[in-house]
RODO-2510 file (C-alpha; in nm, 4 decimals, decimal comma):
residues 543
     n   res          X          Y          Z
     1     m     0,0000     0,0000     0,0000
     2     r     0,1321     0,3442    -0,0909
     3     q     0,2452     0,5396     0,2140
     4     a     0,1447     0,8979     0,2783
     5     k     0,3730     1,1857     0,2071
     6     v     0,4923     1,3982     0,4934
     7     l     0,4351     1,7701     0,4487
     8     p     0,7888     1,9123     0,4620
     9     a     0,8505     2,2186     0,6731
    10     t     0,9446     2,4154     0,3609
    11     i     0,6054     2,3439     0,2056
    12     l     0,4246     2,4287     0,5274
    13     v     0,6091     2,7614     0,5434
    14     g     0,5153     2,8266     0,1828
    15     l     0,1509     2,7617     0,2609
    16     v     0,1687     2,9919     0,5588
    17     l     0,3218     3,2790     0,3694
    18     g     0,1099     3,2294     0,0622
    19     f    -0,2193     3,1872     0,2437
    20     c    -0,1642     3,4933     0,4592
    21     a    -0,0562     3,7125     0,1716
    22     t    -0,3090     3,9172    -0,0155
    23     v    -0,2946     3,9265    -0,3911
    24     a    -0,1274     4,2358    -0,5272
    25     t    -0,3469     4,3616    -0,8079
    26     a    -0,3565     4,6855    -0,9930
    27     a    -0,6487     4,8634    -0,8340
    28     p    -0,7519     5,2219    -0,7744
    29     a    -0,6402     5,3709    -0,4454
    30     p    -0,9091     5,3502    -0,1762
    31     v    -1,1158     5,6618    -0,1200
    32     p    -1,2911     5,7714     0,2001
    33     s    -1,6380     5,6338     0,2606
    34     d    -1,9387     5,8302     0,3698
    35     i    -1,9576     5,9066     0,7397
    36     v    -2,1866     5,6609     0,9190
    37     k    -2,3482     5,7494     1,2496
    38     t    -2,3562     5,4550     1,4908
    39     s    -2,5103     5,4187     1,8348
    40     n    -2,1726     5,5016     1,9912
    41     g    -2,0491     5,7702     1,7515
    42     s    -1,9731     5,8397     1,3870
    43     v    -1,7178     5,6442     1,1816
    44     r    -1,5555     5,6765     0,8408
    45     g    -1,3949     5,3921     0,6481
    46     l    -1,2740     5,3387     0,2919
    47     i    -1,4222     5,2346    -0,0416
    48     e    -1,2106     4,9392    -0,1511
    49     v    -1,2552     4,6276    -0,3719
    50     n    -1,5500     4,6427    -0,6139
    51     g    -1,6749     4,9640    -0,4574
    52     v    -1,7455     4,7925    -0,1257
    53     a    -1,7260     5,0209     0,1774
    54     v    -1,5029     4,8789     0,4510
    55     f    -1,5100     4,9927     0,8118
    56     k    -1,2328     4,8379     1,0219
    57     g    -1,1723     4,8421     1,3933
    58     i    -1,5076     4,9806     1,5104
    59     r    -1,5179     4,9674     1,8892
    60     y    -1,8306     4,7881     2,0131
    61     g    -1,7244     4,7406     2,3769
    62     a    -1,5326     4,9295     2,6415
    63     s    -1,1836     4,8109     2,7248
    64     p    -1,2198     4,4912     2,9355
    65     t    -0,8990     4,5564     3,1267
    66     e    -0,7889     4,6202     3,4841
    67     a    -1,1064     4,6480     3,6977
    68     r    -1,3131     4,5034     3,4078
    69     r    -1,0883     4,2002     3,3513
    70     f    -1,2918     3,8738     3,3550
    71     l    -1,6181     4,0689     3,3888
    72     p    -1,9059     4,1077     3,1379
    73     p    -1,8412     4,3656     2,8664
    74     l    -1,9829     4,7158     2,8730
    75     r    -2,0767     4,9459     2,5880
    76     p    -1,8039     5,1999     2,5130
    77     d    -1,8296     5,5625     2,6105
    78     p    -1,9741     5,7510     2,3128
    79     w    -1,7381     5,9609     2,1045
    80     s    -1,8061     6,3003     1,9498
    81     e    -1,5472     6,3219     1,6715
    82     v    -1,5654     6,1044     1,3597
    83     a    -1,3662     5,7890     1,4415
    84     d    -1,1163     5,6536     1,1904
    85     a    -1,2260     5,3080     1,0716
    86     t    -0,9531     5,2368     0,8186
    87     n    -0,7377     4,9976     1,0258
    88     f    -0,8192     4,6769     1,2123
    89     g    -0,8428     4,6859     1,5900
    90     a    -0,6163     4,4764     1,8087
    91     p    -0,6891     4,1034     1,8290
    92     a    -0,7430     3,9435     2,1677
    93     m    -0,4514     3,8075     2,3670
    94     q    -0,3380     3,5032     2,1719
    95     m    -0,2231     3,1618     2,2911
    96     y     0,0026     3,0058     2,0274
    97     s     0,2183     2,7577     2,2153
    98     r     0,1960     2,3912     2,1153
    99     s     0,1354     2,3179     2,4806
   100     s    -0,1636     2,5503     2,4927
   101     v    -0,5127     2,4349     2,5778
   102     a    -0,6025     2,4361     2,2082
   103     s    -0,3119     2,2265     2,0853
   104     d    -0,5129     1,9199     1,9870
   105     l    -0,7730     2,1067     1,7861
   106     g    -0,5874     2,3449     1,5740
   107     l    -0,2548     2,4935     1,6591
   108     q    -0,1415     2,4827     1,2991
   109     l    -0,4409     2,6957     1,2053
   110     a    -0,2632     2,9807     1,3791
   111     t     0,0304     2,9440     1,1412
   112     i    -0,1925     2,9041     0,8357
   113     f    -0,4164     3,2035     0,8998
   114     t    -0,2589     3,4558     1,1285
   115     t     0,0094     3,7122     1,0549
   116     r     0,3101     3,8109     1,2599
   117     s     0,1529     4,1530     1,3144
   118     d    -0,1349     3,9819     1,4962
   119     m     0,1153     3,8274     1,7347
   120     k     0,2830     4,1621     1,7967
   121     i    -0,0267     4,3699     1,8644
   122     d    -0,2583     4,1307     2,0492
   123     n    -0,4135     4,3120     2,3412
   124     e    -0,6676     4,2706     2,6181
   125     d    -0,8388     4,5794     2,4760
   126     c    -0,9808     4,3903     2,1796
   127     l    -1,3552     4,4528     2,1465
   128     f    -1,3591     4,5641     1,7845
   129     l    -1,5512     4,4562     1,4764
   130     n    -1,5269     4,5120     1,1011
   131     v    -1,7978     4,5789     0,8425
   132     w    -1,8038     4,5319     0,4641
   133     t    -2,1075     4,6692     0,2814
   134     p    -2,1976     4,7352    -0,0833
   135     d    -2,3546     5,0659     0,0191
   136     t    -2,4543     5,2612     0,3274
   137     d    -2,8004     5,3268     0,1852
   138     n    -3,1442     5,2259     0,3096
   139     t    -3,1438     4,8837     0,1424
   140     k    -3,2149     4,6028     0,3893
   141     r    -2,9440     4,3548     0,2999
   142     p    -2,8865     4,0242     0,4804
   143     v    -2,6163     4,0547     0,7461
   144     m    -2,3595     3,7740     0,7731
   145     v    -2,1643     3,7790     1,1025
   146     w    -1,8460     3,5681     1,0997
   147     l    -1,7018     3,4254     1,4224
   148     h    -1,3378     3,3306     1,3756
   149     g    -1,1813     2,9933     1,4467
   150     g    -0,8907     2,9151     1,6740
   151     g    -1,0321     2,6827     1,9372
   152     y    -1,1115     2,9643     2,1838
   153     a    -0,7358     3,0158     2,2239
   154     y    -0,6385     3,2443     1,9351
   155     g    -0,7778     3,4086     1,6240
   156     s    -0,8909     3,7384     1,4808
   157     g    -1,1646     3,8792     1,2612
   158     a    -0,8866     4,0452     1,0609
   159     w    -0,7272     3,7282     0,9230
   160     p    -0,6781     3,7797     0,5466
   161     v    -0,9027     3,4942     0,4322
   162     y    -1,1944     3,6494     0,6254
   163     d    -1,1909     3,9618     0,4075
   164     g    -1,5585     4,0252     0,3354
   165     s    -1,5300     4,2445     0,0252
   166     r    -1,5919     3,9794    -0,2401
   167     l    -1,8736     3,8079    -0,0494
   168     a    -2,0461     4,1406     0,0140
   169     h    -2,0154     4,2393    -0,3518
   170     k    -2,1290     3,9064    -0,4940
   171     g    -2,4265     3,8568    -0,2623
   172     d    -2,5288     4,2177    -0,1994
   173     v    -2,4924     4,1401     0,1707
   174     v    -2,3307     4,3057     0,4710
   175     v    -2,0409     4,1079     0,6234
   176     v    -1,9250     4,1569     0,9825
   177     t    -1,6245     3,9972     1,1560
   178     v    -1,5671     4,0173     1,5307
   179     n    -1,2812     4,0162     1,7818
   180     h    -1,3624     3,9075     2,1370
   181     r    -1,1837     3,7861     2,4491
   182     l    -1,0222     3,4429     2,4185
   183     n    -0,8550     3,1744     2,6305
   184     v    -0,8107     3,2632     2,9981
   185     f    -0,9410     3,6184     2,9518
   186     g    -1,2664     3,5005     2,8002
   187     y    -1,3316     3,1684     2,9733
   188     l    -1,1813     3,1582     3,3254
   189     h    -1,4624     3,0364     3,5524
   190     l    -1,4127     3,2109     3,8883
   191     p    -1,7416     3,2285     4,0873
   192     e    -1,6680     2,9309     4,3109
   193     v    -1,3258     3,0792     4,3822
   194     a    -1,3762     3,4546     4,3776
   195     g    -1,7471     3,5046     4,4439
   196     a    -2,0606     3,6315     4,2753
   197     e    -1,8885     3,9306     4,1157
   198     y    -1,7326     3,6822     3,8732
   199     a    -2,0493     3,4792     3,8139
   200     h    -2,0169     3,5175     3,4348
   201     s    -1,6385     3,5115     3,3945
   202     g    -1,6422     3,1633     3,2373
   203     n    -1,8446     3,3034     2,9473
   204     a    -1,7038     3,6546     2,9188
   205     g    -1,5930     3,5842     2,5607
   206     m    -1,9418     3,4681     2,4647
   207     l    -2,0933     3,7763     2,6278
   208     d    -1,8586     3,9844     2,4121
   209     i    -2,0128     3,8202     2,1057
   210     v    -2,3626     3,8894     2,2376
   211     l    -2,2679     4,2567     2,2799
   212     a    -2,1347     4,2580     1,9219
   213     l    -2,4658     4,1112     1,7998
   214     e    -2,6509     4,3819     1,9935
   215     w    -2,4334     4,6329     1,8083
   216     v    -2,5376     4,4699     1,4809
   217     r    -2,9043     4,4921     1,5836
   218     d    -2,8669     4,8606     1,6651
   219     n    -2,6477     4,9639     1,3710
   220     a    -2,6975     4,7266     1,0759
   221     a    -2,9476     4,9596     0,9093
   222     a    -2,6962     5,2458     0,9073
   223     f    -2,4640     5,0235     0,7030
   224     g    -2,7325     4,9149     0,4546
   225     g    -2,8168     4,5944     0,6414
   226     d    -3,1312     4,4350     0,7831
   227     p    -3,1192     4,3828     1,1621
   228     g    -3,4129     4,1457     1,1179
   229     n    -3,2100     3,9108     0,8944
   230     v    -2,8807     3,8243     1,0651
   231     t    -2,6872     3,5012     1,0053
   232     i    -2,4160     3,3918     1,2476
   233     m    -2,1527     3,1663     1,0972
   234     g    -1,8151     3,0215     1,1850
   235     e    -1,5673     2,7416     1,1218
   236     s    -1,3881     2,5191     1,3744
   237     g    -1,3873     2,7128     1,7036
   238     g    -1,6143     2,9624     1,5300
   239     g    -1,8619     2,6837     1,4540
   240     s    -1,8477     2,5865     1,8195
   241     k    -1,9284     2,9469     1,9135
   242     v    -2,2313     2,9342     1,6845
   243     s    -2,3386     2,6073     1,8493
   244     h    -2,3192     2,7650     2,1944
   245     l    -2,5011     3,0831     2,0892
   246     l    -2,7900     2,8628     1,9756
   247     a    -2,8301     2,7578     2,3419
   248     m    -2,7872     3,1013     2,5024
   249     p    -3,1072     3,2839     2,6055
   250     g    -2,9184     3,6147     2,6042
   251     a    -2,8521     3,5772     2,2311
   252     a    -3,2137     3,4969     2,1412
   253     g    -3,3581     3,7345     1,8833
   254     l    -3,0177     3,8704     1,7813
   255     f    -2,9755     3,6301     1,4885
   256     h    -3,2103     3,4417     1,2590
   257     r    -2,9997     3,1746     1,0849
   258     a    -2,6877     2,9796     1,1823
   259     i    -2,4021     2,8151     0,9886
   260     i    -2,1693     2,5642     1,1581
   261     q    -1,8618     2,4637     0,9557
   262     s    -1,6440     2,1806     1,0931
   263     g    -1,7209     2,2823     1,4484
   264     p    -2,0244     2,1123     1,6024
   265     a    -2,0375     2,1603     1,9794
   266     l    -2,2623     1,9185     2,1670
   267     t    -2,1461     2,0055     2,5185
   268     g    -1,9889     2,2905     2,7088
   269     i    -1,7399     2,2753     2,9947
   270     s    -1,8949     2,1729     3,3269
   271     a    -1,8706     2,4229     3,6116
   272     r    -1,6833     2,1621     3,8139
   273     s    -1,4159     2,1097     3,5482
   274     a    -1,3925     2,4827     3,4852
   275     t    -1,3423     2,5527     3,8563
   276     k    -1,0677     2,2906     3,8714
   277     a    -0,8929     2,4617     3,5804
   278     a    -0,9284     2,8031     3,7448
   279     n    -0,7788     2,6779     4,0703
   280     a    -0,4804     2,5311     3,8869
   281     i    -0,4163     2,8598     3,7057
   282     l    -0,4535     3,0703     4,0209
   283     t    -0,2105     2,8408     4,2006
   284     e     0,0456     2,9026     3,9272
   285     l    -0,0104     3,2757     3,9737
   286     g     0,0222     3,2548     4,3507
   287     i    -0,3300     3,3903     4,4038
   288     d    -0,5791     3,2732     4,6637
   289     k    -0,8854     3,4198     4,8365
   290     d    -0,6667     3,6541     5,0409
   291     n    -0,5161     3,8374     4,7432
   292     l    -0,7776     3,8139     4,4677
   293     d    -0,7364     4,1828     4,3905
   294     l    -0,4142     4,0880     4,2102
   295     l    -0,6267     3,9431     3,9299
   296     q    -0,6835     4,2952     3,7981
   297     h    -0,3173     4,3955     3,8086
   298     i    -0,1023     4,1023     3,6960
   299     p     0,0413     4,1565     3,3454
   300     a    -0,1584     3,9746     3,0791
   301     q     0,1405     3,7784     2,9522
   302     k     0,2137     3,6472     3,3007
   303     i    -0,1412     3,5099     3,3138
   304     l    -0,0950     3,3360     2,9784
   305     d     0,2331     3,1894     3,0991
   306     a     0,0535     3,0523     3,4068
   307     v    -0,2082     2,8883     3,1841
   308     q     0,0634     2,7220     2,9799
   309     s     0,2392     2,5927     3,2905
   310     a    -0,0827     2,4666     3,4517
   311     t    -0,1826     2,2954     3,1274
   312     l     0,1475     2,1135     3,0993
   313     q     0,1170     1,9914     3,4558
   314     a    -0,2346     1,8663     3,3844
   315     g    -0,1198     1,6618     3,0856
   316     g    -0,1365     1,9077     2,7987
   317     g    -0,3976     1,9613     2,5268
   318     f    -0,7398     1,8082     2,5852
   319     a    -0,5987     1,5858     2,8579
   320     g    -0,5194     1,9050     3,0461
   321     l    -0,7129     2,2245     3,1032
   322     r    -0,9829     2,3452     2,8685
   323     l    -1,0860     2,7085     2,8521
   324     a    -1,4120     2,7330     2,6589
   325     p    -1,7783     2,8225     2,7290
   326     v    -1,8937     2,7021     3,0692
   327     v    -2,2348     2,5551     3,1542
   328     d    -2,2829     2,8038     3,4372
   329     g    -2,6610     2,7723     3,4701
   330     d    -2,7194     3,1309     3,3589
   331     v    -2,5374     3,2621     3,0512
   332     l    -2,5175     2,9032     2,9260
   333     p    -2,7891     2,7219     3,1216
   334     r    -2,7347     2,3821     2,9543
   335     d    -2,5102     2,1933     2,7171
   336     p    -2,5653     2,3256     2,3635
   337     f    -2,6970     2,0073     2,1985
   338     t    -2,6986     1,7423     2,4724
   339     p    -2,9214     1,5590     2,5342
   340     t    -3,1465     1,7471     2,2906
   341     a    -3,1416     2,0542     2,0716
   342     p    -3,2040     2,3748     2,2696
   343     e    -3,5610     2,5020     2,2703
   344     v    -3,4474     2,8655     2,2617
   345     s    -3,3363     2,8253     1,8973
   346     r    -3,6127     2,5949     1,7755
   347     n    -3,7040     2,8328     1,4925
   348     i    -3,3479     2,9019     1,3705
   349     p    -3,2543     2,7215     1,0429
   350     i    -2,9087     2,5645     1,0457
   351     l    -2,6585     2,4900     0,7703
   352     i    -2,3919     2,2460     0,8907
   353     g    -2,1145     2,0333     0,7421
   354     w    -1,7582     1,9028     0,7421
   355     n    -1,4630     1,8210     0,5140
   356     k    -1,3426     1,4761     0,4077
   357     d    -0,9866     1,4913     0,5457
   358     e    -1,0246     1,7410     0,8281
   359     m    -0,7111     1,6550     1,0234
   360     t    -0,4425     1,6631     0,7550
   361     i    -0,3775     2,0290     0,8237
   362     f    -0,2728     1,9300     1,1756
   363     n    -0,1130     1,5919     1,1086
   364     t     0,0886     1,6043     0,7857
   365     s     0,3892     1,7555     0,9622
   366     a     0,3684     1,5108     1,2561
   367     p     0,6611     1,2682     1,2951
   368     w     0,4379     0,9626     1,2483
   369     f     0,2649     1,0846     0,9340
   370     g     0,3841     0,8843     0,6365
   371     s     0,5348     0,6051     0,8423
   372     l     0,2387     0,4646     1,0353
   373     t     0,2087     0,0851     1,0079
   374     d    -0,1111    -0,1200     0,9991
   375     d    -0,0501    -0,2405     1,3541
   376     q     0,0050     0,1146     1,4764
   377     l    -0,3064     0,2220     1,2891
   378     s    -0,5214    -0,0345     1,4699
   379     s    -0,3770     0,0678     1,8052
   380     r    -0,4407     0,4376     1,7438
   381     v    -0,7942     0,3822     1,6177
   382     e    -0,8717     0,1700     1,9229
   383     t    -0,7959     0,4669     2,1483
   384     i    -1,0711     0,6556     1,9663
   385     v    -1,3466     0,3987     1,9084
   386     g    -1,2544     0,1007     2,1283
   387     d    -1,4207    -0,2261     2,0287
   388     k    -1,5553    -0,0692     1,7071
   389     t    -1,2020    -0,0665     1,5633
   390     v    -1,2126    -0,3788     1,3435
   391     a    -1,5488    -0,2948     1,1873
   392     l    -1,4568     0,0684     1,1308
   393     l    -1,1205    -0,0088     0,9720
   394     k    -1,2875    -0,2453     0,7265
   395     v    -1,5296     0,0287     0,6221
   396     y    -1,2539     0,2856     0,5700
   397     r    -1,0383     0,0454     0,3733
   398     d    -1,3364    -0,0234     0,1492
   399     m    -1,4134     0,3476     0,1082
   400     y    -1,0540     0,4609     0,0549
   401     p    -0,8504     0,1664    -0,0827
   402     d    -0,5651     0,3988    -0,1826
   403     y    -0,5302     0,5559     0,1627
   404     s    -0,2149     0,4686     0,3537
   405     p    -0,2423     0,3910     0,7272
   406     s    -0,1547     0,7543     0,7971
   407     y    -0,4397     0,8876     0,5845
   408     t    -0,6805     0,6239     0,7132
   409     f    -0,6132     0,7201     1,0741
   410     n    -0,6376     1,0862     0,9787
   411     a    -0,9799     1,0299     0,8185
   412     i    -1,1142     0,8298     1,1132
   413     l    -0,9918     1,0901     1,3610
   414     g    -1,1578     1,3713     1,1664
   415     d    -1,4851     1,1880     1,1083
   416     s    -1,5097     1,0800     1,4720
   417     r    -1,5128     1,4483     1,5627
   418     m    -1,6554     1,6569     1,2792
   419     f    -1,8773     1,4097     1,0928
   420     s    -2,0129     1,2312     1,3979
   421     g    -2,0737     1,5543     1,5888
   422     s    -2,2402     1,7181     1,2886
   423     v    -2,4774     1,4249     1,2418
   424     t    -2,5666     1,4130     1,6115
   425     l    -2,6330     1,7870     1,6238
   426     t    -2,8365     1,7681     1,3023
   427     e    -3,0536     1,4778     1,4135
   428     r    -3,1234     1,6328     1,7526
   429     k    -3,2264     1,9523     1,5749
   430     v    -3,4474     1,7588     1,3326
   431     a    -3,6148     1,5798     1,6258
   432     q    -3,7483     1,9173     1,7423
   433     n    -3,9712     1,9454     1,4345
   434     g    -3,8811     2,3130     1,4197
   435     a    -3,6714     2,4973     1,1629
   436     p    -3,4927     2,2900     0,8943
   437     v    -3,1309     2,1761     0,8841
   438     y    -2,9245     2,1510     0,5656
   439     q    -2,6113     1,9367     0,5654
   440     y    -2,3050     1,9509     0,3369
   441     y    -1,9854     1,7488     0,2864
   442     l    -1,6760     1,8926     0,1097
   443     t    -1,4857     1,6140    -0,0693
   444     w    -1,2854     1,8077    -0,3306
   445     e    -0,9103     1,7658    -0,2801
   446     t    -0,6783     2,0628    -0,3099
   447     p    -0,3835     1,9999    -0,5464
   448     v    -0,1374     2,2249    -0,3591
   449     a     0,1765     2,0684    -0,2104
   450     d     0,1323     1,7682    -0,4437
   451     g    -0,2112     1,7022    -0,2973
   452     v    -0,0812     1,6025     0,0458
   453     l    -0,3604     1,7828     0,2329
   454     k    -0,6524     1,6317     0,0352
   455     s    -0,9719     1,7951     0,1805
   456     p    -0,8443     1,9585     0,4989
   457     h    -0,9964     2,1582     0,7808
   458     t    -1,0381     2,5249     0,6701
   459     l    -1,0592     2,4434     0,2964
   460     d    -1,4243     2,5508     0,2954
   461     i    -1,3480     2,9039     0,4184
   462     p    -1,2022     3,0633     0,1014
   463     f    -1,4770     2,9003    -0,1049
   464     m    -1,7721     3,0279     0,0981
   465     f    -1,6067     3,3693     0,1444
   466     n    -1,5553     3,3899    -0,2351
   467     n    -1,1862     3,4435    -0,1596
   468     v    -0,9869     3,2045    -0,3801
   469     d    -0,8029     3,5177    -0,4964
   470     l    -0,6632     3,5530    -0,1441
   471     a    -0,6071     3,1841    -0,0711
   472     a    -0,4679     3,0254    -0,3855
   473     a    -0,1786     2,8850    -0,1810
   474     l    -0,4348     2,6613    -0,0111
   475     t    -0,6887     2,6082    -0,2896
   476     g    -0,4891     2,6571    -0,6065
   477     d    -0,6368     2,8802    -0,8756
   478     s    -0,7938     2,6344    -1,1186
   479     a    -1,1320     2,6100    -1,2863
   480     e    -1,2173     2,3452    -1,0272
   481     a    -1,1372     2,5781    -0,7362
   482     r    -1,3429     2,8538    -0,8988
   483     s    -1,6327     2,6123    -0,9397
   484     l    -1,6236     2,5277    -0,5669
   485     e    -1,5997     2,8969    -0,4846
   486     h    -1,9110     2,9733    -0,6901
   487     q    -2,1109     2,6799    -0,5546
   488     m    -2,0361     2,7400    -0,1895
   489     s    -2,0479     3,1203    -0,1774
   490     s    -2,3774     3,1174    -0,3708
   491     s    -2,5232     2,8637    -0,1274
   492     w    -2,4127     3,0569     0,1815
   493     i    -2,5576     3,3778     0,0374
   494     a    -2,8886     3,2083    -0,0454
   495     f    -2,9105     3,0641     0,3055
   496     a    -2,8396     3,4040     0,4610
   497     r    -3,1074     3,5609     0,2451
   498     t    -3,3876     3,3067     0,2960
   499     g    -3,2853     3,0340     0,5404
   500     n    -3,2662     2,7900     0,2466
   501     p    -2,9367     2,7317     0,0574
   502     n    -3,0987     2,6356    -0,2731
   503     n    -2,9771     2,8464    -0,5660
   504     p    -2,8941     2,8006    -0,9381
   505     a    -2,5308     2,7073    -0,8663
   506     v    -2,6248     2,3705    -0,7119
   507     p    -2,8873     2,1002    -0,7748
   508     n    -3,1926     2,0745    -0,5529
   509     w    -3,0814     2,0590    -0,1896
   510     p    -3,3397     1,8922     0,0372
   511     a    -3,3575     1,9635     0,4066
   512     y    -3,2171     1,6825     0,6214
   513     d    -3,4489     1,4186     0,7642
   514     t    -3,3719     1,0885     0,9324
   515     r    -3,5389     0,8878     0,6549
   516     h    -3,3221     1,0058     0,3642
   517     r    -3,0338     1,1942     0,5336
   518     a    -2,9765     1,4085     0,2242
   519     v    -2,6340     1,5748     0,2099
   520     m    -2,4993     1,8178    -0,0494
   521     v    -2,1580     1,6893    -0,1561
   522     f    -1,9395     1,9755    -0,2754
   523     n    -1,6926     1,8740    -0,5457
   524     v    -1,6260     1,9871    -0,9028
   525     e    -1,9953     1,9309    -0,9606
   526     a    -2,2107     1,9489    -0,6500
   527     h    -2,4515     1,6599    -0,6041
   528     v    -2,6835     1,5267    -0,3341
   529     v    -2,6147     1,1890    -0,1716
   530     n    -2,8381     1,0273     0,0852
   531     d    -2,6475     0,9158     0,3948
   532     p    -2,3023     0,9311     0,2282
   533     l    -2,1156     0,7754     0,5236
   534     a    -2,3942     0,5405     0,6270
   535     r    -2,1747     0,2575     0,7504
   536     v    -1,9498     0,4920     0,9457
   537     r    -2,2489     0,6616     1,1025
   538     s    -2,4023     0,3284     1,1974
   539     i    -2,0841     0,1940     1,3590
   540     l    -2,0088     0,5133     1,5525
   541     a    -2,3697     0,5241     1,6730
   542     g    -2,3461     0,1652     1,7905
   543     e    -2,6284     0,0487     1,5647
***
């Protein structure tokens, strides 16, 4: 059997630099936009690609620093002068280390998407958002709010591939991207340690997003958008954020459709586990109940260093400490989609899906990739699915006869997370008999780096954002890539407009039901397949 290729460091670096770079094209110099009056003060941006008006770095929340650290966000003080909105605001404090709490779910995403400038300017004062609009007129356009990935540990709404100009122009929609508190600053659960003042600290980052959505409600019309037609969408950690927002009463009414890309979240972090993590971090900082006031004064980087140290001591990655939304009984009163879909979002349509080879973007540079033996494959798979190993391996060898042990393990690992979670979330939503769910599956393989990545995590993003121009180092720039870009961006736009992704770029796309399990398969030519991974689904479900 042909072994997998290992992604050399030189190729990975090339992907990083290429994917982060924007395409230099001969274009007219940007000109100032009209002044737009928002609920906090007036702003002026620039008219950029295709005549789209871009407003960067709009402050939607007061600085969550010092006395406001770990507390719910507040609206900013209003400003009287016209604010400059031509540069992105600072991203949240970032956690990049391979020993960080997000290591197992996407550290290499940081190197694929982010820029060195993000790492230099990350800041606790990070509550900024960005708006792309075809016009600041009175047209009520759909609003598409993007929540960035990064596993709750890192990320920014300013990453190059999230540029909303082309999507806004193509769909006549308003695109918004958001920065919010991450990692320990957004998800440190302190009430059992520090008292009622910190009752919501474990969900401060989610409350930031709610405040941003309130800003959208209050200001979308001024940017040519419809506050009554807002879609929240995200990939990876961003998809998880969408999943959690669907279960948050405080977010009810602030959005009307939801898109979850390779990021289904069925559960949150229990208060007990979150308290254990908080205690470990405070111990590293030398803080107890007698000196809690230090929490507001310790340098931010020292806090991140304490998280890293506490995580290593706890075992690292997902075996260690997890900083993510906490089921605190209030902000997040229950697990997002366990044991059922949340009643609060019964009437919200969902578009959800995953990619065929999700984990290659994390695994192709791993020491074992390309050298895994059949015996090692069985052992690794057993740690994931236990006594289902033999049956599952037979199915994958039948489905992918050309896959080496490395690729087979990679596929099983990805499907056990993204596919299985997406199906469970979908079927629990369908059981509500409320709004419909539409499911997709991206199987097209990118040819870059000699095809080593196949259909990796994040490949969907440049397609649905209509941004192949900015991401050719990941997608290539072929007729096939352009076909995927047209199919997926058209479908996302249609869903944002009506709650139904059907459009002329794809064949008829039925809503999901448990009889047919219709899935739109995105490849050179999109097509619908009923229950495309039926045997995998059945084995993982224990049927």
